[in-house]
PASEBA-1860 file (N, C-alpha, C; in nm, 3 decimals):
! residues 288
1> MTQKFREN> 0.607/-3.086/0.064/0.706/-3.164/0.139/0.698/-3.127/0.287 ~ 0.701/-3.228/0.376/0.696/-3.201/0.519/0.818/-3.259/0.589 ~ 0.849/-3.206/0.705/0.955/-3.260/0.787/0.920/-3.235/0.933 ~ 0.974/-3.319/1.024/0.941/-3.309/1.165/1.056/-3.249/1.243 ~ 1.022/-3.177/1.350/1.123/-3.115/1.433/1.074/-3.122/1.578 ~ 1.155/-3.173/1.668/1.115/-3.189/1.808/1.177/-3.078/1.894 ~ 1.093/-3.013/1.974/1.141/-2.909/2.063/1.062/-2.916/2.192 ~ 1.133/-2.930/2.305/1.068/-2.940/2.436/0.958/-3.046/2.437
9> KKVFVWCR> 0.993/-3.163/2.382/0.905/-3.279/2.378/0.785/-3.262/2.285 ~ 0.774/-3.146/2.218/0.665/-3.127/2.122/0.720/-3.143/1.982 ~ 0.648/-3.217/1.900/0.692/-3.240/1.762/0.617/-3.146/1.669 ~ 0.691/-3.066/1.595/0.633/-2.978/1.495/0.644/-3.046/1.359 ~ 0.537/-3.047/1.283/0.540/-3.096/1.146/0.543/-2.975/1.054 ~ 0.653/-2.961/0.983/0.675/-2.844/0.901/0.633/-2.870/0.756 ~ 0.559/-2.778/0.699/0.522/-2.783/0.557/0.603/-2.677/0.483 ~ 0.673/-2.720/0.380/0.756/-2.627/0.304/0.670/-2.528/0.228
17> VSKQDPCP> 0.719/-2.407/0.216/0.649/-2.305/0.139/0.662/-2.334/-0.010 ~ 0.587/-2.261/-0.092/0.590/-2.280/-0.237/0.555/-2.150/-0.306 ~ 0.556/-2.150/-0.438/0.518/-2.030/-0.513/0.373/-1.994/-0.486 ~ 0.287/-2.097/-0.472/0.146/-2.071/-0.445/0.121/-2.030/-0.300 ~ 0.210/-2.069/-0.212/0.193/-2.043/-0.069/0.327/-2.001/-0.010 ~ 0.373/-1.879/-0.038/0.507/-1.836/0.003/0.518/-1.810/0.152 ~ 0.640/-1.791/0.197/0.666/-1.762/0.338/0.598/-1.631/0.378 ~ 0.518/-1.630/0.485/0.451/-1.505/0.526/0.545/-1.403/0.589
25> ICDKPDYC> 0.670/-1.441/0.615/0.765/-1.347/0.674/0.850/-1.280/0.566 ~ 0.914/-1.360/0.480/1.002/-1.302/0.376/0.939/-1.302/0.238 ~ 0.822/-1.368/0.222/0.748/-1.374/0.096/0.824/-1.449/-0.013 ~ 0.917/-1.535/0.024/0.990/-1.615/-0.074/0.926/-1.753/-0.088 ~ 0.945/-1.820/-0.205/0.877/-1.947/-0.230/0.959/-2.071/-0.194 ~ 1.073/-2.053/-0.128/1.158/-2.169/-0.105/1.228/-2.162/0.032 ~ 1.281/-2.277/0.075/1.362/-2.293/0.196/1.283/-2.280/0.327 ~ 1.189/-2.190/0.337/1.118/-2.167/0.463/1.007/-2.272/0.482
33> AVSDGSIV> 0.948/-2.275/0.601/0.842/-2.371/0.631/0.747/-2.314/0.736 ~ 0.626/-2.373/0.742/0.522/-2.329/0.836/0.468/-2.451/0.908 ~ 0.441/-2.437/1.040/0.384/-2.546/1.119/0.249/-2.504/1.176 ~ 0.147/-2.582/1.151/0.009/-2.569/1.202/-0.048/-2.428/1.194 ~ 0.001/-2.349/1.102/-0.053/-2.215/1.083/-0.016/-2.114/1.186 ~ 0.073/-2.148/1.282/0.104/-2.054/1.388/0.252/-2.022/1.403 ~ 0.341/-2.109/1.355/0.485/-2.088/1.367/0.547/-2.091/1.228 ~ 0.632/-1.995/1.200/0.704/-1.990/1.073/0.852/-2.009/1.099
41> KCMRVSEG> 0.914/-2.097/1.024/1.058/-2.115/1.026/1.114/-2.047/0.902 ~ 1.152/-1.920/0.919/1.203/-1.840/0.807/1.355/-1.851/0.804 ~ 1.409/-1.875/0.685/1.553/-1.894/0.671/1.625/-1.764/0.638 ~ 1.552/-1.652/0.630/1.614/-1.528/0.584/1.602/-1.412/0.682 ~ 1.488/-1.397/0.747/1.459/-1.275/0.823/1.472/-1.302/0.973 ~ 1.562/-1.230/1.039/1.581/-1.246/1.183/1.497/-1.149/1.264 ~ 1.465/-1.031/1.207/1.391/-0.930/1.281/1.256/-0.984/1.328 ~ 1.230/-0.975/1.459/1.103/-1.014/1.515/1.090/-1.161/1.553
49> CFKEADDG> 1.195/-1.239/1.532/1.186/-1.382/1.566/1.192/-1.400/1.718 ~ 1.128/-1.508/1.769/1.136/-1.537/1.912/1.247/-1.637/1.943 ~ 1.304/-1.697/1.837/1.410/-1.793/1.857/1.485/-1.812/1.727 ~ 1.614/-1.843/1.734/1.689/-1.884/1.616/1.772/-2.007/1.651 ~ 1.781/-2.097/1.555/1.850/-2.224/1.580/1.882/-2.292/1.448 ~ 1.971/-2.389/1.455/2.003/-2.473/1.340/1.940/-2.609/1.364 ~ 1.837/-2.643/1.287/1.767/-2.770/1.309/1.806/-2.876/1.208 ~ 1.916/-2.855/1.139/1.961/-2.952/1.041/1.938/-2.910/0.899
57> SGHAYFHR> 1.845/-2.818/0.878/1.819/-2.769/0.742/1.884/-2.633/0.718 ~ 1.957/-2.585/0.818/2.021/-2.455/0.808/1.986/-2.368/0.926 ~ 2.047/-2.252/0.934/2.019/-2.161/1.045/1.885/-2.094/1.020 ~ 1.791/-2.114/1.112/1.653/-2.068/1.091/1.612/-1.969/1.199 ~ 1.514/-1.886/1.163/1.457/-1.787/1.254/1.308/-1.822/1.271 ~ 1.266/-1.840/1.396/1.131/-1.884/1.424/1.044/-1.765/1.463 ~ 0.930/-1.752/1.393/0.837/-1.641/1.414/0.699/-1.697/1.449 ~ 0.625/-1.623/1.531/0.487/-1.660/1.560/0.395/-1.582/1.467
65> LTGALRVA> 0.299/-1.653/1.410/0.201/-1.588/1.324/0.081/-1.545/1.408 ~ 0.039/-1.421/1.388/-0.077/-1.371/1.459/-0.167/-1.295/1.363 ~ -0.288/-1.269/1.404/-0.378/-1.182/1.330/-0.410/-1.233/1.191 ~ -0.412/-1.140/1.094/-0.457/-1.170/0.959/-0.368/-1.273/0.891 ~ -0.237/-1.270/0.920/-0.147/-1.365/0.857/-0.183/-1.508/0.898 ~ -0.219/-1.528/1.026/-0.253/-1.662/1.071/-0.386/-1.706/1.011 ~ -0.483/-1.617/1.004/-0.612/-1.651/0.943/-0.593/-1.696/0.799 ~ -0.513/-1.623/0.724/-0.488/-1.657/0.585/-0.417/-1.790/0.572
73> RLDPKAAP> -0.326/-1.821/0.666/-0.251/-1.946/0.659/-0.340/-2.065/0.695 ~ -0.428/-2.050/0.796/-0.515/-2.159/0.836/-0.626/-2.184/0.735 ~ -0.672/-2.079/0.669/-0.777/-2.093/0.569/-0.737/-2.013/0.446 ~ -0.659/-2.073/0.354/-0.610/-2.000/0.237/-0.721/-1.943/0.150 ~ -0.843/-2.000/0.161/-0.953/-1.951/0.078/-1.020/-1.829/0.139 ~ -0.989/-1.801/0.266/-1.052/-1.686/0.332/-1.007/-1.557/0.267 ~ -1.101/-1.466/0.250/-1.066/-1.336/0.192/-0.977/-1.259/0.286 ~ -0.877/-1.189/0.234/-0.790/-1.109/0.322/-0.870/-1.005/0.400
81> IQVTNVEA> -0.829/-0.980/0.520/-0.893/-0.876/0.601/-0.848/-0.741/0.546 ~ -0.941/-0.662/0.495/-0.906/-0.535/0.433/-0.878/-0.428/0.539 ~ -0.773/-0.353/0.517/-0.739/-0.242/0.606/-0.823/-0.122/0.564 ~ -0.910/-0.076/0.652/-1.001/0.032/0.615/-0.937/0.170/0.628 ~ -0.836/0.183/0.713/-0.769/0.312/0.730/-0.619/0.290/0.721 ~ -0.568/0.291/0.598/-0.426/0.264/0.576/-0.340/0.373/0.637 ~ -0.387/0.497/0.633/-0.313/0.609/0.689/-0.289/0.588/0.839 ~ -0.391/0.542/0.910/-0.377/0.519/1.054/-0.281/0.404/1.082
89> LYSPWDAR> -0.287/0.300/1.000/-0.194/0.188/1.017/-0.051/0.234/0.995 ~ -0.032/0.322/0.896/0.103/0.362/0.859/0.164/0.466/0.952 ~ 0.082/0.543/1.017/0.129/0.658/1.094/0.243/0.626/1.191 ~ 0.238/0.516/1.270/0.348/0.489/1.364/0.480/0.454/1.294 ~ 0.473/0.416/1.167/0.593/0.374/1.095/0.657/0.488/1.016 ~ 0.581/0.594/0.992/0.623/0.704/0.906/0.752/0.768/0.959 ~ 0.854/0.776/0.871/0.982/0.843/0.900/1.070/0.769/1.001 ~ 1.041/0.643/1.031/1.127/0.567/1.121/1.247/0.508/1.046
97> SLPTLSVL> 1.364/0.506/1.111/1.486/0.441/1.060/1.534/0.499/0.927 ~ 1.505/0.626/0.902/1.547/0.686/0.776/1.699/0.699/0.761 ~ 1.775/0.727/0.869/1.921/0.731/0.851/1.977/0.597/0.801 ~ 1.925/0.487/0.854/1.971/0.356/0.809/1.932/0.331/0.665 ~ 1.809/0.363/0.630/1.762/0.344/0.493/1.840/0.433/0.396 ~ 1.874/0.553/0.440/1.952/0.645/0.356/2.088/0.584/0.321 ~ 2.151/0.523/0.420/2.281/0.459/0.396/2.266/0.339/0.302 ~ 2.162/0.258/0.324/2.141/0.139/0.242/2.111/0.173/0.097
105> KGVSIESL> 2.033/0.278/0.074/1.989/0.310/-0.061/2.073/0.419/-0.128 ~ 2.151/0.494/-0.050/2.235/0.597/-0.109/2.163/0.723/-0.147 ~ 2.041/0.743/-0.097/1.967/0.867/-0.122/1.957/0.944/0.010 ~ 1.917/1.070/0.002/1.917/1.155/0.120/1.799/1.125/0.212 ~ 1.816/1.161/0.340/1.706/1.150/0.435/1.591/1.240/0.391 ~ 1.624/1.356/0.335/1.520/1.449/0.289/1.432/1.386/0.182 ~ 1.495/1.314/0.089/1.416/1.252/-0.018/1.328/1.141/0.039 ~ 1.377/1.069/0.139/1.297/0.963/0.201/1.183/1.022/0.283
113> EWIRAGHD> 1.206/1.135/0.346/1.097/1.204/0.415/0.992/1.249/0.314 ~ 1.040/1.293/0.197/0.948/1.343/0.094/0.854/1.233/0.045 ~ 0.904/1.108/0.031/0.818/0.999/-0.012/0.754/0.925/0.106 ~ 0.780/0.973/0.228/0.722/0.920/0.352/0.764/0.774/0.378 ~ 0.890/0.743/0.352/0.942/0.611/0.383/0.943/0.592/0.535 ~ 0.949/0.467/0.580/0.952/0.439/0.723/0.996/0.297/0.752 ~ 0.961/0.249/0.871/0.999/0.115/0.913/0.896/0.065/1.013 ~ 0.851/-0.061/0.996/0.746/-0.114/1.083/0.798/-0.203/1.195
121> GYAFTYPM> 0.931/-0.203/1.214/0.991/-0.288/1.314/1.051/-0.414/1.257 ~ 1.010/-0.450/1.136/1.061/-0.569/1.068/1.119/-0.535/0.930 ~ 1.055/-0.443/0.861/1.093/-0.411/0.723/1.077/-0.262/0.699 ~ 1.147/-0.212/0.597/1.127/-0.074/0.554/0.994/-0.064/0.481 ~ 0.933/0.052/0.490/0.798/0.069/0.436/0.788/0.192/0.347 ~ 0.702/0.179/0.246/0.676/0.289/0.154/0.526/0.295/0.128 ~ 0.461/0.409/0.153/0.317/0.417/0.129/0.286/0.432/-0.020 ~ 0.168/0.385/-0.058/0.120/0.397/-0.196/-0.015/0.466/-0.196
129> FDPRRRMI> -0.043/0.541/-0.301/-0.158/0.629/-0.305/-0.243/0.607/-0.430 ~ -0.371/0.646/-0.420/-0.457/0.643/-0.538/-0.451/0.779/-0.606 ~ -0.520/0.799/-0.719/-0.510/0.926/-0.792/-0.553/1.049/-0.713 ~ -0.631/1.030/-0.607/-0.673/1.143/-0.524/-0.584/1.162/-0.401 ~ -0.467/1.098/-0.405/-0.366/1.107/-0.299/-0.413/1.047/-0.167 ~ -0.504/0.953/-0.173/-0.544/0.879/-0.053/-0.452/0.758/-0.040 ~ -0.399/0.736/0.080/-0.310/0.622/0.101/-0.392/0.493/0.096 ~ -0.355/0.404/0.005/-0.431/0.279/-0.013/-0.344/0.155/0.006
137> GIRREYSD> -0.212/0.171/0.013/-0.127/0.054/0.023/0.005/0.084/0.091 ~ 0.072/-0.023/0.133/0.203/-0.012/0.196/0.292/-0.122/0.139 ~ 0.405/-0.082/0.086/0.504/-0.180/0.040/0.606/-0.202/0.151 ~ 0.631/-0.329/0.183/0.736/-0.364/0.280/0.857/-0.414/0.203 ~ 0.976/-0.377/0.250/1.099/-0.420/0.185/1.203/-0.458/0.290 ~ 1.250/-0.582/0.283/1.354/-0.628/0.375/1.491/-0.589/0.323 ~ 1.590/-0.594/0.412/1.725/-0.552/0.374/1.787/-0.643/0.270 ~ 1.731/-0.767/0.254/1.784/-0.857/0.151/1.718/-0.836/0.015
145> GGRFTVEG> 1.628/-0.737/0.006/1.563/-0.706/-0.122/1.425/-0.764/-0.137 ~ 1.385/-0.857/-0.050/1.250/-0.912/-0.058/1.146/-0.805/-0.028 ~ 1.039/-0.803/-0.105/0.938/-0.700/-0.084/0.799/-0.752/-0.124 ~ 0.696/-0.698/-0.056/0.559/-0.732/-0.090/0.467/-0.626/-0.031 ~ 0.341/-0.628/-0.075/0.242/-0.533/-0.028/0.175/-0.587/0.098 ~ 0.161/-0.503/0.199/0.097/-0.544/0.324/-0.042/-0.598/0.294 ~ -0.072/-0.716/0.349/-0.201/-0.781/0.323/-0.315/-0.691/0.369 ~ -0.418/-0.685/0.285/-0.533/-0.601/0.315/-0.520/-0.460/0.262
153> THNGLFMG> -0.404/-0.428/0.202/-0.386/-0.299/0.136/-0.362/-0.324/-0.013 ~ -0.351/-0.217/-0.091/-0.350/-0.232/-0.237/-0.231/-0.159/-0.299 ~ -0.189/-0.211/-0.414/-0.086/-0.141/-0.491/-0.137/-0.006/-0.538 ~ -0.048/0.090/-0.540/-0.083/0.223/-0.587/0.040/0.295/-0.636 ~ 0.034/0.426/-0.638/0.144/0.509/-0.686/0.228/0.559/-0.569 ~ 0.357/0.570/-0.590/0.445/0.632/-0.490/0.448/0.783/-0.518 ~ 0.412/0.861/-0.417/0.400/1.005/-0.436/0.477/1.078/-0.326 ~ 0.533/1.193/-0.363/0.598/1.278/-0.266/0.498/1.369/-0.198
161> LDLPLGKV> 0.546/1.447/-0.103/0.458/1.536/-0.028/0.399/1.646/-0.115 ~ 0.467/1.680/-0.224/0.414/1.779/-0.316/0.459/1.745/-0.457 ~ 0.393/1.807/-0.556/0.429/1.788/-0.696/0.409/1.922/-0.767 ~ 0.514/2.003/-0.773/0.501/2.135/-0.836/0.458/2.125/-0.981 ~ 0.402/2.233/-1.032/0.366/2.237/-1.173/0.492/2.225/-1.257 ~ 0.479/2.162/-1.371/0.593/2.144/-1.460/0.609/1.999/-1.500 ~ 0.727/1.966/-1.546/0.756/1.833/-1.596/0.746/1.729/-1.484 ~ 0.695/1.610/-1.520/0.679/1.501/-1.424/0.757/1.380/-1.472
169> YLPEGPTC> 0.842/1.326/-1.384/0.919/1.206/-1.414/0.849/1.084/-1.355 ~ 0.851/0.973/-1.429/0.776/0.855/-1.389/0.868/0.733/-1.385 ~ 0.944/0.717/-1.277/1.033/0.601/-1.263/0.958/0.482/-1.204 ~ 1.027/0.368/-1.197/0.975/0.251/-1.127/1.021/0.256/-0.981 ~ 0.926/0.242/-0.890/0.960/0.223/-0.750/0.989/0.349/-0.672 ~ 0.987/0.338/-0.538/1.001/0.455/-0.451/1.143/0.510/-0.443 ~ 1.245/0.426/-0.444/1.380/0.480/-0.424/1.436/0.544/-0.550 ~ 1.390/0.502/-0.668/1.426/0.575/-0.790/1.360/0.712/-0.790
177> LAALFDLG> 1.239/0.719/-0.735/1.171/0.848/-0.719/1.250/0.937/-0.624 ~ 1.300/0.880/-0.514/1.380/0.956/-0.419/1.509/1.006/-0.483 ~ 1.572/0.924/-0.567/1.695/0.965/-0.635/1.670/1.084/-0.727 ~ 1.558/1.083/-0.797/1.523/1.197/-0.883/1.502/1.323/-0.800 ~ 1.437/1.308/-0.685/1.417/1.423/-0.596/1.551/1.482/-0.554 ~ 1.649/1.395/-0.524/1.782/1.444/-0.486/1.849/1.520/-0.600 ~ 1.807/1.495/-0.723/1.861/1.568/-0.838/1.783/1.696/-0.866 ~ 1.677/1.721/-0.787/1.595/1.839/-0.810/1.486/1.817/-0.912
185> LYGIGRPS> 1.447/1.691/-0.933/1.345/1.656/-1.031/1.227/1.590/-0.959 ~ 1.106/1.628/-0.997/0.987/1.578/-0.929/0.915/1.474/-1.013 ~ 0.850/1.382/-0.945/0.780/1.280/-1.021/0.686/1.196/-0.937 ~ 0.642/1.086/-0.996/0.553/0.987/-0.934/0.611/0.850/-0.965 ~ 0.620/0.765/-0.864/0.676/0.632/-0.883/0.571/0.531/-0.922 ~ 0.604/0.448/-1.021/0.515/0.340/-1.063/0.539/0.216/-0.977 ~ 0.435/0.136/-0.949/0.455/0.017/-0.865/0.535/-0.094/-0.933 ~ 0.539/-0.094/-1.066/0.614/-0.194/-1.141/0.631/-0.144/-1.283
193> CSGGADML> 0.699/-0.223/-1.367/0.722/-0.179/-1.505/0.593/-0.170/-1.585 ~ 0.492/-0.248/-1.546/0.367/-0.248/-1.623/0.247/-0.206/-1.541 ~ 0.269/-0.163/-1.416/0.157/-0.129/-1.329/0.138/0.021/-1.314 ~ 0.018/0.058/-1.272/-0.011/0.197/-1.238/-0.059/0.285/-1.350 ~ -0.073/0.232/-1.473/-0.109/0.317/-1.586/-0.245/0.383/-1.567 ~ -0.345/0.305/-1.527/-0.479/0.362/-1.510/-0.481/0.470/-1.403 ~ -0.409/0.449/-1.293/-0.404/0.549/-1.187/-0.334/0.676/-1.234 ~ -0.226/0.660/-1.310/-0.155/0.777/-1.361/-0.244/0.856/-1.457
201> ISFLSMGP> -0.314/0.787/-1.544/-0.404/0.855/-1.638/-0.509/0.933/-1.561 ~ -0.567/0.870/-1.457/-0.670/0.937/-1.377/-0.613/1.060/-1.306 ~ -0.495/1.046/-1.246/-0.434/1.158/-1.174/-0.400/1.273/-1.269 ~ -0.336/1.242/-1.380/-0.291/1.346/-1.472/-0.406/1.413/-1.546 ~ -0.518/1.345/-1.560/-0.633/1.404/-1.629/-0.704/1.508/-1.544 ~ -0.672/1.515/-1.414/-0.740/1.611/-1.325/-0.674/1.748/-1.324 ~ -0.559/1.763/-1.387/-0.490/1.891/-1.387/-0.450/1.933/-1.527 ~ -0.372/2.040/-1.538/-0.324/2.083/-1.669/-0.232/1.978/-1.730
209> KRDLVVVS> -0.230/1.973/-1.862/-0.144/1.876/-1.929/0.003/1.913/-1.909 ~ 0.083/1.813/-1.884/0.224/1.833/-1.852/0.312/1.757/-1.950 ~ 0.440/1.795/-1.951/0.541/1.715/-2.018/0.579/1.601/-1.924 ~ 0.578/1.479/-1.977/0.604/1.360/-1.896/0.732/1.292/-1.944 ~ 0.807/1.240/-1.850/0.928/1.163/-1.882/0.916/1.027/-1.815 ~ 0.894/0.924/-1.893/0.887/0.788/-1.841/1.030/0.735/-1.829 ~ 1.070/0.699/-1.707/1.206/0.652/-1.682/1.204/0.499/-1.679 ~ 1.261/0.438/-1.781/1.261/0.293/-1.791/1.378/0.233/-1.715
217> DNDPWKTR> 1.355/0.117/-1.651/1.468/0.039/-1.600/1.543/-0.021/-1.719 ~ 1.670/-0.043/-1.699/1.755/-0.098/-1.805/1.763/-0.249/-1.788 ~ 1.653/-0.318/-1.819/1.644/-0.462/-1.794/1.717/-0.544/-1.899 ~ 1.770/-0.661/-1.859/1.828/-0.753/-1.957/1.718/-0.826/-2.032 ~ 1.757/-0.897/-2.137/1.660/-0.977/-2.212/1.602/-1.088/-2.124 ~ 1.471/-1.110/-2.137/1.404/-1.223/-2.073/1.341/-1.311/-2.182 ~ 1.321/-1.438/-2.150/1.264/-1.532/-2.247/1.129/-1.581/-2.199 ~ 1.028/-1.568/-2.286/0.894/-1.617/-2.254/0.889/-1.769/-2.274
225> PNGSRWKP> 0.784/-1.835/-2.218/0.770/-1.980/-2.236/0.767/-2.022/-2.383 ~ 0.718/-1.933/-2.472/0.712/-1.969/-2.614/0.844/-1.945/-2.687 ~ 0.945/-1.900/-2.613/1.077/-1.880/-2.673/1.106/-1.738/-2.719 ~ 1.003/-1.653/-2.725/1.026/-1.514/-2.766/1.096/-1.437/-2.654 ~ 1.164/-1.330/-2.690/1.242/-1.254/-2.592/1.190/-1.111/-2.582 ~ 1.203/-1.055/-2.463/1.162/-0.917/-2.443/1.231/-0.860/-2.321 ~ 1.230/-0.728/-2.311/1.287/-0.659/-2.196/1.171/-0.594/-2.119 ~ 1.136/-0.646/-2.004/1.015/-0.599/-1.934/1.012/-0.450/-1.907
233> GQQGAANL> 1.124/-0.394/-1.857/1.124/-0.252/-1.824/1.102/-0.164/-1.944 ~ 1.171/-0.193/-2.052/1.160/-0.112/-2.172/1.023/-0.127/-2.238 ~ 0.971/-0.251/-2.239/0.840/-0.273/-2.298/0.732/-0.204/-2.217 ~ 0.742/-0.214/-2.084/0.644/-0.148/-1.999/0.647/0.002/-2.015 ~ 0.767/0.060/-2.029/0.779/0.205/-2.047/0.718/0.249/-2.180 ~ 0.741/0.172/-2.285/0.685/0.207/-2.416/0.532/0.200/-2.414 ~ 0.478/0.097/-2.350/0.332/0.085/-2.341/0.272/0.199/-2.259 ~ 0.340/0.235/-2.150/0.291/0.343/-2.065/0.294/0.476/-2.140
241> AKALLPVS> 0.400/0.502/-2.213/0.411/0.628/-2.289/0.296/0.642/-2.386 ~ 0.261/0.536/-2.453/0.150/0.539/-2.549/0.018/0.566/-2.478 ~ -0.002/0.504/-2.361/-0.127/0.522/-2.288/-0.141/0.663/-2.230 ~ -0.027/0.726/-2.195/-0.032/0.857/-2.131/-0.039/0.974/-2.229 ~ -0.011/0.951/-2.354/-0.005/1.062/-2.450/-0.133/1.146/-2.453 ~ -0.253/1.086/-2.450/-0.375/1.168/-2.455/-0.393/1.264/-2.337 ~ -0.328/1.239/-2.222/-0.345/1.326/-2.105/-0.220/1.409/-2.078 ~ -0.134/1.422/-2.179/-0.008/1.494/-2.160/0.014/1.596/-2.271
249> RSVTVIKP> 0.112/1.686/-2.249/0.160/1.773/-2.357/0.258/1.698/-2.445 ~ 0.344/1.619/-2.381/0.441/1.539/-2.453/0.486/1.425/-2.364 ~ 0.540/1.321/-2.426/0.593/1.207/-2.350/0.730/1.170/-2.407 ~ 0.828/1.161/-2.319/0.962/1.117/-2.356/0.997/0.994/-2.273 ~ 1.057/0.895/-2.336/1.102/0.776/-2.264/1.255/0.779/-2.258 ~ 1.309/0.770/-2.137/1.455/0.765/-2.121/1.494/0.637/-2.047 ~ 1.616/0.596/-2.066/1.670/0.477/-2.002/1.814/0.505/-1.962 ~ 1.851/0.477/-1.835/1.991/0.498/-1.796/2.086/0.433/-1.896
257> PKHKDMRD> 2.189/0.504/-1.939/2.276/0.454/-2.046/2.342/0.320/-2.014 ~ 2.389/0.303/-1.889/2.464/0.182/-1.855/2.416/0.116/-1.726 ~ 2.334/0.182/-1.651/2.300/0.133/-1.518/2.160/0.073/-1.513 ~ 2.135/-0.008/-1.409/2.011/-0.085/-1.400/1.887/0.002/-1.392 ~ 1.893/0.108/-1.314/1.777/0.195/-1.298/1.824/0.334/-1.258 ~ 1.728/0.422/-1.231/1.760/0.562/-1.204/1.844/0.576/-1.078 ~ 1.815/0.498/-0.975/1.892/0.509/-0.851/2.036/0.464/-0.872 ~ 2.055/0.355/-0.945/2.191/0.309/-0.972/2.270/0.414/-1.050
265> WFLAGATK> 2.205/0.478/-1.143/2.271/0.584/-1.221/2.305/0.701/-1.130 ~ 2.213/0.737/-1.040/2.238/0.845/-0.944/2.358/0.811/-0.856 ~ 2.365/0.688/-0.808/2.476/0.647/-0.723/2.609/0.649/-0.799 ~ 2.602/0.632/-0.930/2.724/0.633/-1.013/2.765/0.774/-1.053 ~ 2.688/0.875/-1.010/2.728/1.012/-1.036/2.642/1.090/-1.133 ~ 2.524/1.040/-1.167/2.436/1.114/-1.258/2.400/1.249/-1.198 ~ 2.387/1.349/-1.282/2.347/1.484/-1.240/2.219/1.523/-1.311 ~ 2.157/1.630/-1.265/2.036/1.680/-1.330/2.066/1.714/-1.476
273> KMVEELEQ> 2.180/1.773/-1.501/2.217/1.809/-1.638/2.229/1.685/-1.726 ~ 2.286/1.579/-1.674/2.301/1.455/-1.751/2.164/1.395/-1.785 ~ 2.071/1.400/-1.690/1.936/1.349/-1.716/1.869/1.432/-1.824 ~ 1.881/1.563/-1.815/1.818/1.652/-1.914/1.882/1.636/-2.051 ~ 2.012/1.612/-2.056/2.078/1.587/-2.185/2.031/1.456/-2.246 ~ 2.008/1.354/-2.162/1.956/1.227/-2.212/1.815/1.247/-2.269 ~ 1.734/1.330/-2.205/1.601/1.361/-2.258/1.611/1.421/-2.397 ~ 1.703/1.516/-2.414/1.719/1.583/-2.543/1.762/1.486/-2.653
281> DSATVFNR> 1.834/1.382/-2.615/1.881/1.283/-2.712/1.780/1.170/-2.734 ~ 1.670/1.174/-2.662/1.568/1.067/-2.673/1.447/1.118/-2.750 ~ 1.374/1.025/-2.808/1.257/1.062/-2.889/1.145/1.114/-2.799 ~ 1.085/1.225/-2.839/0.972/1.284/-2.770/0.850/1.284/-2.861 ~ 0.737/1.239/-2.810/0.613/1.239/-2.886/0.523/1.349/-2.828 ~ 0.476/1.439/-2.915/0.394/1.550/-2.870/0.246/1.523/-2.897 ~ 0.162/1.568/-2.806/0.017/1.555/-2.821/-0.033/1.676/-2.897 ~ -0.065/1.656/-3.022/-0.106/1.770/-3.107/-0.257/1.775/-3.120
END
């Protein structure tokens, strides 16, 4: 769907975004639009815009596309420009705006420093690593919850600055990992409910076998196109536990009793003792 907009005697023809071609600013599939591959009319993100106005479709924020984002928009078939040194790209963003992020997420600045959270001027950022602790990706997250991986980088594991010997907790996402750190528990964050298994297996196989605790999100029922129902977080945790057993001493799967995920439970008052008691009440499979 297209629509026209006149500004300073120039007419812009706007093409609406879609699931196949989402907004390059907020990564959403609806409401936003792009004109000639160089201007984005984003309906959600104000940071970095050169203008904001109401053009009849709602209050919009206008952004200029430059660099790799513009190349991808002008030629969707073009291969993304790969970032060869993700660490160098991330360095200026590392540890920026942590007090604000701490307030938004309810975790400590120390825990955010531990996972190397930051801000790139538009969105909060979290680095991702491969099994050898090389930075290979960056997740961007806007204050409205929209998030995506920086183009030219790759999904990986969320890791803290250190990982002492002992039990390892495996939650989903970086801020659940930060919440566990605030409880005095160490771990590695998974990129999604079903992602990161191969990287975790590779990482854990390089050291002594450990006791692992897979922390599942407490997802509601979802319905597949064929009508069957499943809970993505719980199913992903169960599959991961099975895959990790050969490289572990034991694997336990836990799920917050009433809350959506580990961070929500932490914000509601969870303590280290409560987490450990939940482990004791949950089934543990030992590698014999």
